Each structure stands twice: as C-alpha cells, then as structure tokens.
N, C-alpha and C positions, 0 to 999 in steps of 0.2 A: 450528918445530914438528917433532918427530922423525918420521921415516917410520913408517908403519904396518907392523908386522912380524907381528902376531898377531891372531887372531880368537877371541873367547870367546862361547860359546853357552849360553843357558838351555836347559833340557830341556823341561819341560811346557809345551805350547802353542807350542813352536818346533820341537823335534825329534820330539816324540811327543804325541799327543792325551791330555789328562787332564781329567776333569770328574767330580766326585762324583755328578752327576745320572745318569751312565751306570749307576751302581749303584743309585741310589735310585728310579728311575722305576717299577720293578716293585713297590715297596712302597706306592705312592700311587695313588689313583683319578684324580687330576688334577695337572697341573703346578703349579697354584696351591697345592694342599695341600703339595706337596713344597717349594715355595719358602717357604711359611710356616714349615715345620719348620726348614729351613736357616737362616732368619733368626732364629727363636725361640731356637735353641740357639747362635747365633753360630758357625756351623760353621767359617767361614774363620778366625776368631780362634782357635778351639779347635784346628783342624788345624795352624795355624802353630806351635803349641807342640811338636807331634811333629816338625815340620821343624827345630825348634831342639834336638832331642835328647831330648824327653820320651818315655819308653817308652809304647807304645800301651796296654798294660794299665793303666798309671797314668792316662792320659788318659781312657780309657773309664770307669774307675771314678769319676773326679772328675766328669765330665759327667753320668753316670748318676745320681749322688747329687743333682745339681742338678735333673735332669729325669727322675725315676723313671718317669714315664708314657711316656717315649721310650727306655727302656733298650734295648729290642730293636732299635730303629733305630740307636742309637749303637753297639751291639755289632756290628751288621751291617756298618758301615764297616770295622771291623777284620777281621771274619771273611771278608768278600767283597771286600776292598780291590782285588784285581787287576781286578775288573770296572770300576773307575773309570778304568783306563788303557786307552786306545784304541790305534789303529794308529799306526805311525810316519808322520810327515809327509814323504812321499817327495820332494817338491820340495826341501825343506830338506836332506834326506840327499844329494840329487844335488849341491847347492851345496857341501856338505862335501867330496864327492869331487873337485869342481873345485878347491877350495882346496888340497886335499892334492896334486893333480896339479901345482899351481903352487908347491908346497913351502912353503906357509904353515903354521906351527904353529897348530893349532886345539885349544881347550880348552873345558871345560864348567864352568859355575858354576850350581848348581841348588839351590833350596829343596826338599828332599826328605828324608823320614825315612830315617835310616841303617838302620833295621830293614827297610824295604820296598824300598829301591832295589836291593839286590843281586838280588832276585827278577826285577826287570825287566831289569837289566843282563845277567843270564844268558840272557834270552830273545831279545835283539836284538844282532846282530853289528855293527850300525852304530856302536855305542859304541866299537868297536875303532879307528874312524877318528880318535878323539880322542887327542891326545898325553898328556893327563892331565885330571883333573876334580876338583872339590871339591864335596862334598855338605854342605849346611848341617847336617843331622842329625849328621854326624860332627864338624863344626867347632863345633857347639853355638852357632852364631850364624847368622842368616839375613839375606838381602837384605830391605829396603834398608839395613841397618846397614852403615856404611862399613867396619867391621872385617872383614867377610868378603871384601870386595874386596881389602883389604890382605893378608889371609892368602893369597889366590890369587896376587897379584902376587909376594909373597915366595916362594911355592912354585915359580912358573914363571920367576922371575928376570927380570921385565919391569917397565917403568914404565907407568903408566896411559896416558900420551900415545902409547905405541907400539901400543895395543890398540884394536880395535873390539869393543864389547860389544853383543850382540844379545839382546833380551828382549821378551816380549809385555806385561810390566807397566810402565806408565808411571812408577810410583813407583820401581821399580828403575832404570829408564833415567835418571830425574832424579838419583838418588843417584850413579850412575856418572858422569854428565856433570859433576857438581859436583867429582868427584875427578880429572877430566882425561881420561876416556875419550872417544874418538869413539864415538857410540852410534847404533844403529838400532832404532827401536821396531817390532818385528816385527808385521806384519799378515797377510802371505801370503808364500809362497816367491817369487812373481814380484816383489813389492814389495821383498823383501830383495835379490834379484839385481839389480834396477834400481839400488838404492842402493849396492850394492857396485861396480857399474860407475861410478856417479857419483863414488865415492871412489877410482876408478882401481885397484881391486884386481884386476879381471879384464882390465886393459889388455894384459897379456902374451899373452892368448889370441887377439888380433886378428892 
C-alpha cells in the first residue's frame, strides 16, 4: 500500500457549518412545519442539482412551478442563501494548520454551487490553507459520483491510495473507499484528530 501523502477535506459539515434550517427557521412556527416543507419539496434532491451546476434562477423557477403555494419559501433560499452557512468549525481548521505545519498537501472536494461558493470563499481566510480545491458546481458532477473523485485526482496528480478523504456524508465515504481512498467519516474535530493519529499522520509531532 502506498504511503499517505495527501489529505482531502469536504467543506460543509467538516470545515464550516451549513444547514438550510438556519435560514428557514424564521419562516415557520414550528420545526415540524419546517421539516414537512423540506420533505414535501424534496429540498435535498432539489438543492443537489444546484451543486451539479444548475443555475439557481432555473432551479427556483422549476420548483416554484411544481409547488406554487411555496414559491416565497423557495425563493427565500436563493435570496437569503448566506444565512444557511454558519461559522467555521474551528477544531477542524486547527487540524488543517497542523497538517500544513507537517508539510502535508491538503485539498478540498465539496458539493457546492459554483454560483454561491465564491461568496463564502471571499469571507473566510482559512480556505487559503488549502493547496487547491474542486467544487462540484464548477465540475458539473457531484459526490458520490466516482467521476468527481477522478477529476480531483487528475487535477492534483495523486492516486487514490495516497490520499485520506474526510467527509461527513457516509455515502460519499463509501464511494471514495470503493475507489481506494483511505477514509475518515467525520463526526467531530476530536474524532478526526484521533483517527489521524491512528493513521500515523501526526506521528512526527511527538
């Protein structure tokens, strides 16, 4: 097995908090009503199409045509999108800094709209720690499709067996593992750091 040379991070839920509920809570009297709306419009499925490159204007128009009674709520996600993004996950950012101090190349692979990501990228300097990243909206293919992993590997000049892939989505982890990546299913910064120790990534710090 090749030595691990590279660590690849997902963004939302790993480096920075993201949840559409952050935006939608103020539109509903109860969490139950909000969850019913998200399930009724199949929000996750709809939003994934923006992650694959569909323009927001097109996505909003299409879903509003299907659910005209919810048009104001559908438009709200586009208009107030930044409210869905929370604060950086500081523990993971510190791990990034440790990896850079050990001279590990670190990269990003995220399902994110190519329209909206630049607004968040401009607000947070921690993205500068990454050597490079690939956004699904720009690639027009999203995790867990194996094709996006191949695009990233080609871009960074690595083999899957050389890389650790960190993501909070089990589906994405399973897809990466099938391709030969070493994987960490992210649950918390402390859990991530512990597993990096187990993989002997931080051994040089002793």
